TIVO-2410 file (N, C-alpha, C; in nm, 3 decimals):
# residues 180
REC num residu      c1      c2      c3 atome chaine
REC   1      M  12.609  11.299  11.162     N      A
REC   1      M  12.694  11.169  11.186    CA      A
REC   1      M  12.619  11.111  11.293     C      A
REC   2      K  12.584  11.189  11.412     N      A
REC   2      K  12.532  11.146  11.548    CA      A
REC   2      K  12.389  11.083  11.487     C      A
REC   3      K  12.311  11.136  11.401     N      A
REC   3      K  12.184  11.099  11.375    CA      A
REC   3      K  12.185  10.974  11.323     C      A
REC   4      L  12.275  10.943  11.230     N      A
REC   4      L  12.315  10.808  11.168    CA      A
REC   4      L  12.342  10.710  11.268     C      A
REC   5      V  12.412  10.729  11.377     N      A
REC   5      V  12.444  10.644  11.481    CA      A
REC   5      V  12.334  10.606  11.554     C      A
REC   6      I  12.242  10.719  11.581     N      A
REC   6      I  12.106  10.673  11.665    CA      A
REC   6      I  12.032  10.604  11.595     C      A
REC   7      I  12.024  10.613  11.449     N      A
REC   7      I  11.917  10.539  11.377    CA      A
REC   7      I  11.972  10.415  11.366     C      A
REC   8      S  12.077  10.373  11.356     N      A
REC   8      S  12.154  10.257  11.346    CA      A
REC   8      S  12.129  10.169  11.483     C      A
REC   9      I  12.154  10.219  11.602     N      A
REC   9      I  12.145  10.162  11.708    CA      A
REC   9      I  11.996  10.134  11.738     C      A
REC  10      N  11.911  10.221  11.689     N      A
REC  10      N  11.756  10.181  11.679    CA      A
REC  10      N  11.721  10.072  11.614     C      A
REC  11      L  11.761  10.064  11.493     N      A
REC  11      L  11.760   9.957  11.396    CA      A
REC  11      L  11.814   9.825  11.464     C      A
REC  12      I  11.915   9.845  11.513     N      A
REC  12      I  11.981   9.709  11.583    CA      A
REC  12      I  11.891   9.658  11.695     C      A
REC  13      K  11.838   9.760  11.765     N      A
REC  13      K  11.756   9.712  11.872    CA      A
REC  13      K  11.622   9.665  11.840     C      A
REC  14      L  11.561   9.706  11.710     N      A
REC  14      L  11.432   9.668  11.665    CA      A
REC  14      L  11.470   9.524  11.610     C      A
REC  15      I  11.559   9.507  11.519     N      A
REC  15      I  11.595   9.368  11.476    CA      A
REC  15      I  11.616   9.271  11.586     C      A
REC  16      G  11.688   9.308  11.697     N      A
REC  16      G  11.687   9.221  11.810    CA      A
REC  16      G  11.574   9.164  11.879     C      A
REC  17      L  11.470   9.280  11.880     N      A
REC  17      L  11.341   9.251  11.955    CA      A
REC  17      L  11.259   9.178  11.870     C      A
REC  18      V  11.272   9.189  11.733     N      A
REC  18      V  11.204   9.094  11.668    CA      A
REC  18      V  11.232   8.954  11.655     C      A
REC  19      I  11.378   8.934  11.650     N      A
REC  19      I  11.432   8.795  11.671    CA      A
REC  19      I  11.386   8.749  11.800     C      A
REC  20      L  11.399   8.812  11.902     N      A
REC  20      L  11.354   8.776  12.040    CA      A
REC  20      L  11.212   8.709  12.059     C      A
REC  21      C  11.118   8.811  11.981     N      A
REC  21      C  10.978   8.767  11.979    CA      A
REC  21      C  10.950   8.655  11.892     C      A
REC  22      I  11.020   8.637  11.783     N      A
REC  22      I  11.024   8.516  11.695    CA      A
REC  22      I  11.045   8.403  11.767     C      A
REC  23      M  11.169   8.394  11.825     N      A
REC  23      M  11.222   8.279  11.935    CA      A
REC  23      M  11.115   8.267  12.044     C      A
REC  24      A  11.071   8.355  12.112     N      A
REC  24      A  10.981   8.325  12.228    CA      A
REC  24      A  10.850   8.252  12.143     C      A
REC  25      F  10.802   8.295  12.036     N      A
REC  25      F  10.694   8.248  11.974    CA      A
REC  25      F  10.715   8.109  11.960     C      A
REC  26      I  10.812   8.082  11.887     N      A
REC  26      I  10.851   7.936  11.842    CA      A
REC  26      I  10.877   7.839  11.972     C      A
REC  27      V  10.953   7.881  12.079     N      A
REC  27      V  10.976   7.810  12.204    CA      A
REC  27      V  10.831   7.791  12.274     C      A
REC  28      L  10.780   7.888  12.292     N      A
REC  28      L  10.655   7.872  12.379    CA      A
REC  28      L  10.547   7.794  12.310     C      A
REC  29      S  10.525   7.821  12.188     N      A
REC  29      S  10.415   7.754  12.121    CA      A
REC  29      S  10.461   7.578  12.107     C      A
REC  30      S  10.568   7.570  12.101     N      A
REC  30      S  10.615   7.430  12.099    CA      A
REC  30      S  10.620   7.375  12.225     C      A
REC  31      K  10.621   7.442  12.345     N      A
REC  31      K  10.598   7.376  12.496    CA      A
REC  31      K  10.463   7.368  12.497     C      A
REC  32      I  10.371   7.471  12.478     N      A
REC  32      I  10.244   7.451  12.492    CA      A
REC  32      I  10.181   7.341  12.415     C      A
REC  33      T  10.204   7.336  12.300     N      A
REC  33      T  10.141   7.240  12.197    CA      A
REC  33      T  10.187   7.082  12.215     C      A
REC  34      G  10.336   7.100  12.247     N      A
REC  34      G  10.417   6.969  12.264    CA      A
REC  34      G  10.458   6.930  12.137     C      A
REC  35      Q  10.441   7.029  12.011     N      A
REC  35      Q  10.497   6.988  11.874    CA      A
REC  35      Q  10.558   7.093  11.814     C      A
REC  36      E  10.618   7.083  11.720     N      A
REC  36      E  10.688   7.193  11.649    CA      A
REC  36      E  10.588   7.291  11.587     C      A
REC  37      P  10.629   7.414  11.580     N      A
REC  37      P  10.531   7.519  11.553    CA      A
REC  37      P  10.530   7.496  11.397     C      A
REC  38      T  10.407   7.511  11.351     N      A
REC  38      T  10.408   7.511  11.192    CA      A
REC  38      T  10.332   7.638  11.156     C      A
REC  39      I  10.392   7.698  11.046     N      A
REC  39      I  10.333   7.825  11.005    CA      A
REC  39      I  10.316   7.805  10.849     C      A
REC  40      K  10.179   7.814  10.803     N      A
REC  40      K  10.140   7.792  10.676    CA      A
REC  40      K  10.222   7.666  10.602     C      A
REC  41      G  10.235   7.553  10.658     N      A
REC  41      G  10.274   7.439  10.608    CA      A
REC  41      G  10.427   7.423  10.609     C      A
REC  42      Y  10.497   7.514  10.681     N      A
REC  42      Y  10.629   7.503  10.693    CA      A
REC  42      Y  10.678   7.503  10.848     C      A
REC  43      Q  10.785   7.426  10.863     N      A
REC  43      Q  10.865   7.420  10.992    CA      A
REC  43      Q  10.999   7.448  10.994     C      A
REC  44      L  11.057   7.490  11.106     N      A
REC  44      L  11.176   7.528  11.099    CA      A
REC  44      L  11.273   7.390  11.184     C      A
REC  45      K  11.372   7.337  11.130     N      A
REC  45      K  11.452   7.244  11.217    CA      A
REC  45      K  11.591   7.263  11.217     C      A
REC  46      T  11.635   7.232  11.349     N      A
REC  46      T  11.777   7.255  11.379    CA      A
REC  46      T  11.882   7.128  11.327     C      A
REC  47      V  11.987   7.167  11.271     N      A
REC  47      V  12.065   7.083  11.196    CA      A
REC  47      V  12.169   7.058  11.332     C      A
REC  48      L  12.160   6.924  11.370     N      A
REC  48      L  12.259   6.876  11.469    CA      A
REC  48      L  12.389   6.790  11.426     C      A
REC  49      S  12.416   6.774  11.305     N      A
REC  49      S  12.545   6.701  11.274    CA      A
REC  49      S  12.568   6.754  11.141     C      A
REC  50      G  12.701   6.726  11.105     N      A
REC  50      G  12.756   6.775  10.973    CA      A
REC  50      G  12.729   6.703  10.864     C      A
REC  51      S  12.632   6.590  10.868     N      A
REC  51      S  12.609   6.504  10.762    CA      A
REC  51      S  12.567   6.573  10.614     C      A
REC  52      M  12.523   6.671  10.622     N      A
REC  52      M  12.493   6.751  10.509    CA      A
REC  52      M  12.573   6.865  10.457     C      A
REC  53      E  12.685   6.889  10.519     N      A
REC  53      E  12.786   6.989  10.482    CA      A
REC  53      E  12.833   6.948  10.331     C      A
REC  54      P  12.839   7.054  10.256     N      A
REC  54      P  12.828   7.195  10.291    CA      A
REC  54      P  12.697   7.269  10.243     C      A
REC  55      I  12.600   7.182  10.219     N      A
REC  55      I  12.460   7.232  10.187    CA      A
REC  55      I  12.420   7.308  10.317     C      A
REC  56      F  12.415   7.244  10.415     N      A
REC  56      F  12.394   7.345  10.550    CA      A
REC  56      F  12.484   7.300  10.667     C      A
REC  57      Q  12.534   7.379  10.741     N      A
REC  57      Q  12.637   7.353  10.872    CA      A
REC  57      Q  12.562   7.321  10.995     C      A
REC  58      T  12.638   7.244  11.068     N      A
REC  58      T  12.585   7.227  11.195    CA      A
REC  58      T  12.558   7.321  11.275     C      A
REC  59      G  12.443   7.346  11.343     N      A
REC  59      G  12.388   7.451  11.411    CA      A
REC  59      G  12.307   7.549  11.338     C      A
REC  60      S  12.286   7.527  11.213     N      A
REC  60      S  12.206   7.610  11.127    CA      A
REC  60      S  12.051   7.561  11.137     C      A
REC  61      I  11.970   7.649  11.115     N      A
REC  61      I  11.806   7.611  11.090    CA      A
REC  61      I  11.780   7.614  10.955     C      A
REC  62      I  11.708   7.511  10.919     N      A
REC  62      I  11.663   7.495  10.802    CA      A
REC  62      I  11.522   7.503  10.806     C      A
REC  63      Q  11.453   7.520  10.665     N      A
REC  63      Q  11.321   7.515  10.675    CA      A
REC  63      Q  11.255   7.426  10.567     C      A
REC  64      I  11.167   7.352  10.623     N      A
REC  64      I  11.097   7.226  10.547    CA      A
REC  64      I  10.969   7.261  10.524     C      A
REC  65      K  10.907   7.196  10.395     N      A
REC  65      K  10.777   7.205  10.379    CA      A
REC  65      K  10.717   7.075  10.405     C      A
REC  66      L  10.614   7.069  10.483     N      A
REC  66      L  10.545   6.979  10.520    CA      A
REC  66      L  10.471   6.929  10.409     C      A
REC  67      E  10.452   6.792  10.388     N      A
REC  67      E  10.390   6.735  10.276    CA      A
REC  67      E  10.292   6.620  10.320     C      A
REC  68      P  10.188   6.599  10.257     N      A
REC  68      P  10.112   6.466  10.321    CA      A
REC  68      P  10.181   6.342  10.282     C      A
REC  69      N  10.116   6.247  10.341     N      A
REC  69      N  10.191   6.112  10.366    CA      A
REC  69      N  10.211   6.059  10.209     C      A
REC  70      N  10.122   6.090  10.111     N      A
REC  70      N  10.127   6.030   9.990    CA      A
REC  70      N  10.196   6.107   9.889     C      A
REC  71      Y  10.262   6.213   9.920     N      A
REC  71      Y  10.355   6.281   9.833    CA      A
REC  71      Y  10.462   6.214   9.779     C      A
REC  72      A  10.493   6.231   9.652     N      A
REC  72      A  10.588   6.166   9.592    CA      A
REC  72      A  10.711   6.227   9.571     C      A
REC  73      Y  10.826   6.199   9.656     N      A
REC  73      Y  10.963   6.259   9.648    CA      A
REC  73      Y  11.043   6.213   9.520     C      A
REC  74      Q  11.136   6.299   9.469     N      A
REC  74      Q  11.196   6.256   9.371    CA      A
REC  74      Q  11.377   6.240   9.403     C      A
REC  75      K  11.436   6.150   9.326     N      A
REC  75      K  11.567   6.153   9.360    CA      A
REC  75      K  11.643   6.275   9.363     C      A
REC  76      G  11.709   6.302   9.455     N      A
REC  76      G  11.805   6.428   9.466    CA      A
REC  76      G  11.742   6.518   9.575     C      A
REC  77      D  11.609   6.505   9.602     N      A
REC  77      D  11.528   6.580   9.697    CA      A
REC  77      D  11.590   6.560   9.837     C      A
REC  78      I  11.589   6.676   9.912     N      A
REC  78      I  11.648   6.668  10.047    CA      A
REC  78      I  11.534   6.664  10.151     C      A
REC  79      I  11.529   6.545  10.204     N      A
REC  79      I  11.393   6.518  10.317    CA      A
REC  79      I  11.427   6.498  10.445     C      A
REC  80      T  11.332   6.539  10.524     N      A
REC  80      T  11.338   6.525  10.682    CA      A
REC  80      T  11.240   6.401  10.720     C      A
REC  81      F  11.287   6.307  10.787     N      A
REC  81      F  11.230   6.200  10.807    CA      A
REC  81      F  11.264   6.136  10.943     C      A
REC  82      H  11.167   6.052  11.010     N      A
REC  82      H  11.180   5.978  11.127    CA      A
REC  82      H  11.254   5.865  11.095     C      A
REC  83      T  11.355   5.847  11.190     N      A
REC  83      T  11.429   5.696  11.205    CA      A
REC  83      T  11.457   5.664  11.342     C      A
REC  84      K  11.421   5.577  11.382     N      A
REC  84      K  11.409   5.520  11.520    CA      A
REC  84      K  11.365   5.630  11.615     C      A
REC  85      D  11.455   5.696  11.681     N      A
REC  85      D  11.396   5.824  11.779    CA      A
REC  85      D  11.460   5.933  11.748     C      A
REC  86      R  11.472   5.950  11.642     N      A
REC  86      R  11.555   6.107  11.590    CA      A
REC  86      R  11.478   6.141  11.447     C      A
REC  87      L  11.518   6.265  11.425     N      A
REC  87      L  11.478   6.324  11.297    CA      A
REC  87      L  11.609   6.324  11.214     C      A
REC  88      V  11.605   6.279  11.083     N      A
REC  88      V  11.728   6.308  10.982    CA      A
REC  88      V  11.697   6.387  10.876     C      A
REC  89      T  11.780   6.473  10.820     N      A
REC  89      T  11.772   6.539  10.707    CA      A
REC  89      T  11.881   6.488  10.606     C      A
REC  90      H  11.824   6.399  10.496     N      A
REC  90      H  11.923   6.350  10.387    CA      A
REC  90      H  11.876   6.356  10.255     C      A
REC  91      R  11.962   6.357  10.167     N      A
REC  91      R  11.920   6.350  10.034    CA      A
REC  91      R  11.888   6.220   9.980     C      A
REC  92      I  11.772   6.199   9.889     N      A
REC  92      I  11.720   6.088   9.821    CA      A
REC  92      I  11.823   6.029   9.729     C      A
REC  93      L  11.889   5.908   9.744     N      A
REC  93      L  11.943   5.850   9.630    CA      A
REC  93      L  11.898   5.751   9.515     C      A
REC  94      E  11.766   5.714   9.586     N      A
REC  94      E  11.706   5.614   9.516    CA      A
REC  94      E  11.558   5.607   9.553     C      A
REC  95      V  11.465   5.585   9.454     N      A
REC  95      V  11.318   5.576   9.493    CA      A
REC  95      V  11.258   5.448   9.456     C      A
REC  96      K  11.204   5.363   9.519     N      A
REC  96      K  11.150   5.237   9.490    CA      A
REC  96      K  11.015   5.250   9.493     C      A
REC  97      N  10.940   5.158   9.410     N      A
REC  97      N  10.784   5.138   9.445    CA      A
REC  97      N  10.770   4.991   9.422     C      A
REC  98      K  10.728   4.943   9.534     N      A
REC  98      K  10.728   4.790   9.532    CA      A
REC  98      K  10.584   4.766   9.591     C      A
REC  99      N  10.514   4.705   9.492     N      A
REC  99      N  10.351   4.685   9.501    CA      A
REC  99      N  10.294   4.803   9.564     C      A
REC 100      G  10.315   4.914   9.525     N      A
REC 100      G  10.237   5.050   9.550    CA      A
REC 100      G  10.295   5.131   9.653     C      A
REC 101      E  10.395   5.054   9.775     N      A
REC 101      E  10.469   5.102   9.872    CA      A
REC 101      E  10.576   5.192   9.817     C      A
REC 102      I  10.596   5.311   9.851     N      A
REC 102      I  10.719   5.388   9.799    CA      A
REC 102      I  10.825   5.384   9.933     C      A
REC 103      T  10.954   5.343   9.886     N      A
REC 103      T  11.042   5.366   9.976    CA      A
REC 103      T  11.167   5.442   9.926     C      A
REC 104      Y  11.249   5.500  10.013     N      A
REC 104      Y  11.375   5.578   9.993    CA      A
REC 104      Y  11.478   5.521  10.034     C      A
REC 105      K  11.584   5.543   9.950     N      A
REC 105      K  11.760   5.515  10.006    CA      A
REC 105      K  11.792   5.665  10.021     C      A
REC 106      T  11.863   5.687  10.135     N      A
REC 106      T  11.906   5.829  10.148    CA      A
REC 106      T  12.054   5.805  10.185     C      A
REC 107      K  12.120   5.951  10.169     N      A
REC 107      K  12.232   5.955  10.226    CA      A
REC 107      K  12.273   6.100  10.236     C      A
REC 108      G  12.374   6.131  10.360     N      A
REC 108      G  12.397   6.257  10.383    CA      A
REC 108      G  12.509   6.309  10.283     C      A
REC 109      D  12.520   6.403  10.217     N      A
REC 109      D  12.610   6.449  10.134    CA      A
REC 109      D  12.750   6.444  10.190     C      A
REC 110      N  12.775   6.454  10.324     N      A
REC 110      N  12.913   6.446  10.375    CA      A
REC 110      N  12.945   6.309  10.403     C      A
REC 111      N  12.869   6.233  10.399     N      A
REC 111      N  12.889   6.077  10.462    CA      A
REC 111      N  12.942   6.014  10.328     C      A
REC 112      N  13.022   5.887  10.381     N      A
REC 112      N  13.103   5.818  10.276    CA      A
REC 112      N  13.015   5.742  10.206     C      A
REC 113      G  12.915   5.679  10.272     N      A
REC 113      G  12.818   5.587  10.203    CA      A
REC 113      G  12.681   5.606  10.246     C      A
REC 114      P  12.582   5.541  10.169     N      A
REC 114      P  12.444   5.567  10.193    CA      A
REC 114      P  12.421   5.510  10.332     C      A
REC 115      D  12.276   5.574  10.375     N      A
REC 115      D  12.232   5.532  10.505    CA      A
REC 115      D  12.218   5.374  10.508     C      A
REC 116      L  12.202   5.310  10.609     N      A
REC 116      L  12.188   5.174  10.631    CA      A
REC 116      L  12.020   5.125  10.641     C      A
REC 117      W  11.947   5.242  10.674     N      A
REC 117      W  11.809   5.232  10.669    CA      A
REC 117      W  11.738   5.259  10.511     C      A
REC 118      I  11.634   5.195  10.520     N      A
REC 118      I  11.527   5.236  10.400    CA      A
REC 118      I  11.410   5.317  10.476     C      A
REC 119      I  11.368   5.424  10.396     N      A
REC 119      I  11.273   5.533  10.465    CA      A
REC 119      I  11.139   5.483  10.387     C      A
REC 120      S  11.037   5.468  10.476     N      A
REC 120      S  10.917   5.463  10.408    CA      A
REC 120      S  10.853   5.590  10.381     C      A
REC 121      Q  10.742   5.591  10.278     N      A
REC 121      Q  10.695   5.717  10.260    CA      A
REC 121      Q  10.642   5.774  10.375     C      A
REC 122      R  10.569   5.709  10.461     N      A
REC 122      R  10.501   5.754  10.576    CA      A
REC 122      R  10.593   5.805  10.685     C      A
REC 123      D  10.730   5.775  10.676     N      A
REC 123      D  10.818   5.837  10.787    CA      A
REC 123      D  10.861   5.994  10.733     C      A
REC 124      V  10.838   6.016  10.623     N      A
REC 124      V  10.882   6.143  10.558    CA      A
REC 124      V  10.801   6.261  10.618     C      A
REC 125      I  10.864   6.361  10.690     N      A
REC 125      I  10.781   6.475  10.733    CA      A
REC 125      I  10.784   6.571  10.630     C      A
REC 126      G  10.873   6.613  10.540     N      A
REC 126      G  10.884   6.702  10.452    CA      A
REC 126      G  11.010   6.722  10.366     C      A
REC 127      K  11.015   6.816  10.301     N      A
REC 127      K  11.119   6.845  10.199    CA      A
REC 127      K  11.174   6.978  10.226     C      A
REC 128      Y  11.302   6.972  10.219     N      A
REC 128      Y  11.391   7.108  10.256    CA      A
REC 128      Y  11.372   7.213  10.141     C      A
REC 129      T  11.348   7.337  10.193     N      A
REC 129      T  11.298   7.444  10.090    CA      A
REC 129      T  11.417   7.502  10.033     C      A
REC 130      G  11.523   7.484  10.092     N      A
REC 130      G  11.668   7.556  10.040    CA      A
REC 130      G  11.680   7.689  10.114     C      A
REC 131      I  11.599   7.714  10.225     N      A
REC 131      I  11.630   7.824  10.330    CA      A
REC 131      I  11.712   7.778  10.426     C      A
REC 132      T  11.827   7.840  10.469     N      A
REC 132      T  11.902   7.802  10.576    CA      A
REC 132      T  11.944   7.932  10.651     C      A
REC 133      I  11.935   7.926  10.779     N      A
REC 133      I  11.958   8.028  10.858    CA      A
REC 133      I  12.111   7.983  10.949     C      A
REC 134      P  12.232   8.015  10.914     N      A
REC 134      P  12.357   7.952  10.997    CA      A
REC 134      P  12.356   8.006  11.138     C      A
REC 135      Y  12.391   7.919  11.226     N      A
REC 135      Y  12.414   7.928  11.354    CA      A
REC 135      Y  12.310   7.958  11.445     C      A
REC 136      L  12.204   7.986  11.401     N      A
REC 136      L  12.083   8.020  11.484    CA      A
REC 136      L  12.014   7.897  11.558     C      A
REC 137      G  12.067   7.774  11.509     N      A
REC 137      G  12.026   7.666  11.561    CA      A
REC 137      G  12.070   7.642  11.694     C      A
REC 138      Y  12.203   7.690  11.729     N      A
REC 138      Y  12.259   7.685  11.858    CA      A
REC 138      Y  12.161   7.753  11.949     C      A
REC 139      V  12.131   7.886  11.900     N      A
REC 139      V  12.051   7.957  12.001    CA      A
REC 139      V  11.917   7.909  12.025     C      A
REC 140      M  11.851   7.850  11.927     N      A
REC 140      M  11.721   7.786  11.937    CA      A
REC 140      M  11.736   7.686  12.030     C      A
REC 141      N  11.836   7.576  12.018     N      A
REC 141      N  11.859   7.467  12.119    CA      A
REC 141      N  11.877   7.519  12.266     C      A
REC 142      Y  11.956   7.637  12.286     N      A
REC 142      Y  11.968   7.698  12.423    CA      A
REC 142      Y  11.808   7.747  12.456     C      A
REC 143      A  11.767   7.829  12.366     N      A
REC 143      A  11.622   7.893  12.424    CA      A
REC 143      A  11.524   7.770  12.452     C      A
REC 144      N  11.536   7.651  12.396     N      A
REC 144      N  11.442   7.527  12.422    CA      A
REC 144      N  11.464   7.471  12.551     C      A
REC 145      S  11.610   7.507  12.594     N      A
REC 145      S  11.637   7.451  12.736    CA      A
REC 145      S  11.552   7.493  12.852     C      A
REC 146      K  11.561   7.448  12.954     N      A
REC 146      K  11.467   7.536  13.086    CA      A
REC 146      K  11.525   7.667  13.094     C      A
REC 147      I  11.672   7.673  13.114     N      A
REC 147      I  11.722   7.823  13.151    CA      A
REC 147      I  11.693   7.917  13.025     C      A
REC 148      G  11.710   7.854  12.902     N      A
REC 148      G  11.655   7.957  12.806    CA      A
REC 148      G  11.540   7.996  12.782     C      A
REC 149      S  11.453   7.895  12.814     N      A
REC 149      S  11.283   7.945  12.838    CA      A
REC 149      S  11.278   8.035  12.916     C      A
REC 150      A  11.328   8.007  13.036     N      A
REC 150      A  11.304   8.119  13.145    CA      A
REC 150      A  11.375   8.237  13.111     C      A
REC 151      L  11.482   8.244  13.039     N      A
REC 151      L  11.529   8.364  13.008    CA      A
REC 151      L  11.438   8.453  12.887     C      A
REC 152      L  11.389   8.359  12.811     N      A
REC 152      L  11.305   8.416  12.714    CA      A
REC 152      L  11.169   8.490  12.774     C      A
REC 153      L  11.152   8.464  12.893     N      A
REC 153      L  11.029   8.512  12.969    CA      A
REC 153      L  11.061   8.623  13.053     C      A
REC 154      I  11.193   8.622  13.106     N      A
REC 154      I  11.231   8.705  13.188    CA      A
REC 154      I  11.294   8.834  13.139     C      A
REC 155      I  11.373   8.813  13.023     N      A
REC 155      I  11.436   8.924  12.951    CA      A
REC 155      I  11.341   9.028  12.923     C      A
REC 156      P  11.237   8.974  12.821     N      A
REC 156      P  11.138   9.078  12.777    CA      A
REC 156      P  11.085   9.159  12.873     C      A
REC 157      G  11.038   9.099  13.002     N      A
REC 157      G  10.990   9.136  13.116    CA      A
REC 157      G  11.092   9.254  13.179     C      A
REC 158      I  11.187   9.223  13.192     N      A
REC 158      I  11.287   9.326  13.241    CA      A
REC 158      I  11.302   9.435  13.148     C      A
REC 159      L  11.316   9.415  13.014     N      A
REC 159      L  11.331   9.535  12.918    CA      A
REC 159      L  11.204   9.595  12.913     C      A
REC 160      L  11.085   9.555  12.930     N      A
REC 160      L  10.960   9.633  12.950    CA      A
REC 160      L  10.957   9.720  13.065     C      A
REC 161      I  11.009   9.673  13.176     N      A
REC 161      I  11.018   9.753  13.304    CA      A
REC 161      I  11.107   9.871  13.279     C      A
REC 162      I  11.247   9.847  13.219     N      A
REC 162      I  11.317   9.934  13.208    CA      A
REC 162      I  11.274  10.048  13.122     C      A
REC 163      S  11.214  10.005  13.015     N      A
REC 163      S  11.130  10.117  12.931    CA      A
REC 163      S  11.019  10.180  12.977     C      A
REC 164      A  10.961  10.128  13.088     N      A
REC 164      A  10.860  10.195  13.144    CA      A
REC 164      A  10.904  10.298  13.235     C      A
REC 165      L  11.034  10.258  13.313     N      A
REC 165      L  11.109  10.346  13.400    CA      A
REC 165      L  11.155  10.454  13.314     C      A
REC 166      Y  11.216  10.420  13.203     N      A
REC 166      Y  11.253  10.541  13.127    CA      A
REC 166      Y  11.158  10.623  13.083     C      A
REC 167      S  11.037  10.587  13.043     N      A
REC 167      S  10.920  10.675  13.015    CA      A
REC 167      S  10.888  10.781  13.116     C      A
REC 168      I  10.858  10.704  13.242     N      A
REC 168      I  10.828  10.760  13.373    CA      A
REC 168      I  10.925  10.885  13.411     C      A
REC 169      I  11.058  10.835  13.391     N      A
REC 169      I  11.157  10.941  13.437    CA      A
REC 169      I  11.145  11.057  13.336     C      A
REC 170      G  11.151  11.038  13.207     N      A
REC 170      G  11.145  11.136  13.095    CA      A
REC 170      G  11.003  11.224  13.115     C      A
REC 171      A  10.889  11.165  13.155     N      A
REC 171      A  10.787  11.237  13.167    CA      A
REC 171      A  10.781  11.329  13.306     C      A
REC 172      K  10.844  11.283  13.390     N      A
REC 172      K  10.877  11.351  13.516    CA      A
REC 172      K  10.962  11.483  13.479     C      A
REC 173      K  11.054  11.461  13.422     N      A
REC 173      K  11.163  11.553  13.389    CA      A
REC 173      K  11.078  11.679  13.301     C      A
REC 174      E  10.995  11.628  13.200     N      A
REC 174      E  10.902  11.730  13.126    CA      A
REC 174      E  10.812  11.802  13.210     C      A
REC 175      L  10.754  11.761  13.333     N      A
REC 175      L  10.672  11.800  13.389    CA      A
REC 175      L  10.751  11.919  13.480     C      A
REC 176      E  10.871  11.880  13.531     N      A
REC 176      E  10.948  11.974  13.613    CA      A
REC 176      E  10.974  12.109  13.513     C      A
REC 177      I  11.018  12.068  13.410     N      A
REC 177      I  11.041  12.187  13.307    CA      A
REC 177      I  10.932  12.270  13.294     C      A
REC 178      L  10.815  12.210  13.269     N      A
REC 178      L  10.694  12.279  13.249    CA      A
REC 178      L  10.648  12.368  13.360     C      A
REC 179      Q  10.656  12.317  13.486     N      A
REC 179      Q  10.641  12.369  13.611    CA      A
REC 179      Q  10.737  12.479  13.659     C      A
REC 180      G  10.855  12.484  13.588     N      A
REC 180      G  10.950  12.567  13.596    CA      A
REC 180      G  11.031  12.609  13.703     C      A
***
């Protein structure tokens, strides 16, 4: 039973370390490049409102597939697009092709009516892939803040120092036992 508890604790530590490393990568790469990190044509976006509930909750992270500007989306697709000064992820209600220019009418699933804006094909960033991680968006938003970014650098450093001290103390005890 004791062995199972030790294995479980080590597994939890490993998962926490992996999550911490992924968050550090995302935050630091976005700070360095000034853009959202992209991995093999995919990006993670934080859901900031409840307009698409119950598909995804506020505070979730969703994955989108980046598509070229000439990609043709279909009615029913959930897309992420630029509108004014923010990003929005809503479902396409209607696709129009007027003189070769494709536009989209969108709506949040939880909204009463369609959006007031018409989305040009060039304003679309990508399409929702169906992957959602609930509540991790809150953590990512905090990690992107000044304090959160600092903690992402400080906490791993402290953990490395503690680990090194633990190893040194363990090695010293072994040496004392060997010297007898």
